N, C-alpha and C positions, 0 to 999 in steps of 0.2 A: 223584062225578063232576060232577053238576050244580052242586053247591056250589062246586067248584073253578073251573068255567067262569064262574059268576056273579062270583066274587071277582076273576078275571082281567079280566072285562068291566068291573067297577067300577073297577079300578085303571087300566085303559086310558082309561076315561071321565074319571077324575080327572086323569090326565096331560094329556089333550087339553084339558080345561078350563083347567088351569093354564097351558098353552102359549098358548092363545087369550087369556088374561088377562094376559100378560106384555108390558110395553112395554120394549124395549131401546133405550137411548140410546147411540149409537155416535159419539163425538166426540173432541175434543182437550182442551187445558187449559181452554178456555172452558166446557166442560161437566164437567170434572173438578174444578171448584172450586179451581183453583190459587191458593195464597196466602191462602185463607180457610178457615174451618171447613167440613167436608163438609156439615154440617147446614144451612148457609146457602146452598149452591149451588142453582141453579135446578132441577137434577134432583131433589135431595132435596125441594125445595118442591113439585115435581110429585107426588112420592110422597105428600106430606102432603095435597095436594089430592084425590088419588084414594084416600085411606085407606079411605073407606067405600064404595068402588066394588068391582067385580069385578076390578080391575086392580092389578097390582103393577109397580113400576118397577125395572129393573136398569140400573145405570150401568156400561157397559163402555168408558168414555172413558179415554184415556191422554194425559197431558201430553206435548206434543212430537210427537204422532202425525201422520203424513202420510197421504194417501190410499193411497200404496203400502203402508205398514204396515197400514192398515185392510183393504185388499184381501187381504193375506197371511194375516190372522187371522180373516177373516169366517166361513169355513166352520166352524172350531172353535168360534167364539163362538155361532153360530146353533145348532150341535149341542148345546152346553152348556145354553143357555137356552130354546130352542124358542119364540121370541117370536111373538105374534100381530101386534104392531106394532113397526116399527123406525124410529127417528128417526136419520137420518144427518146429522151436523153436523161434517164433516171438510172440509179444503181450505185453511183459513187458513194452516197451516204451509207448504203448497205455495207459496202466494202470497208469503209473507214470504221464502221462499228463492228465489223467481224460477224455480221448476221449470216445465217445459213444460206449457202448458195442455192440450194434446192428451193427455198422459200422465195428467194429473189427471182429465180426462173419462173416459178408459178405466178408470181405477181406480174412480171413482164408479159407473160403469155396471156394473162387475164386482160391486161391493157390492150395488147395487140388484137385479141379476139373482139373486144368491145368496139375498137375502131373499125376493124374489118366488117363487123356486123352492121355498122352504119354506112358501109360501102366506101369508106375512106381508104386511100392508099397510105401505106405506113413506111416510114423510115426509122429503123432502130439504130441508135448511135451507142456504141460500146464505150467502155471505160477500162482503164488499168489502175491498179493500186500498188503502193509500195509493199514489199514482202514482209510487213510487220507480223502477219499471222502465218508465216511459213510459205514455202514455195508451192506446196500442194494447193493451199487455199487460193493463193494468188493466181495460179494457172487455171483452176476450176472457175474462179470468178470471171476471168477474161474470156474463157471459152463459152461461158453461159450465154453471152449475148449472141455469139455466132450460132449456137444451137437453137436458140429461140427464133432467130431470123430464118434459119434453114427450115425448121419445123413448120413455121407459119408463112413461109415464102414471102418475106418482106424484103425491101431494100435494106442495105446494111452498110454502116460505116464503122470500122472496127474500133477506132479510138478517137474520141472527141478532141483530145489534146495532142494529136499526132504531130502537128507542126511546131509545137512549143514546149513539149514535156522536158526537154533538156536545156531550155533557155530560162534559167532561174530569174533573170532580170524581168521577165514577162509575168512574174507572179507577185502578188501583194506580199507584205511582210509575213503573213501567216503561212506562206508557201503552199497554199491550197487554192485560193481564189486568184483571179486573173486581173491584170491591169487593162486599162483601155487600149494600150498598144497591142495587146494580144488578141483583141476581139476580131479584127479583120482576118487574122490567120485561122481562127476557129471557124469563122464563117466560110472560108474557102474549103476547109475540111468537110463541113456539113454539106456545102454546095455540091461537092462531087457526087454525093448520094441523092441529093434532093433534086437537082436539075433534071435528070431523066424522068422523074415522076411528074414534073410539070409539063412535059411534052406529051403525056399520054392522054 
């Protein structure tokens, strides 16, 4: 009886430790290594950086994903991986499609609340878009990420492409997706917000 109890306790402890040590990256094609080898993507590079740590990295990013799609699948994803840290890098496709900023904010907030409800620490990564839909939309879009981060008290990185946005040679021919050479720079941008969460 005692032996069975101790075995169950050890299993529960192991599961809890694994969950606390899982970093879930929840993004779109910019995090899914679209157009390049998976091993060259910034998420895989993050896994390599943390190989000797207590953390493992799970990439649940989907090319073409919007915040609406992310909000729809977040509960199942959190239940599957039980992460201790969640990096949310969605919103770019909302902006490219000119979707309502208010809806994007609501979807991001839904994802953040779901992660926080599972006791995960959250890093929200923002995005900028070209002024195709006018200056007002562009500004409201960019500010939305900061507002969600502030309202829900999450860690925040303002712009995923901060180090490379002006370097067109680091983009694929479509001028949207990134080359393999860009990925280490994207990782450094994310790392600025992520590293403090790993020390908590």
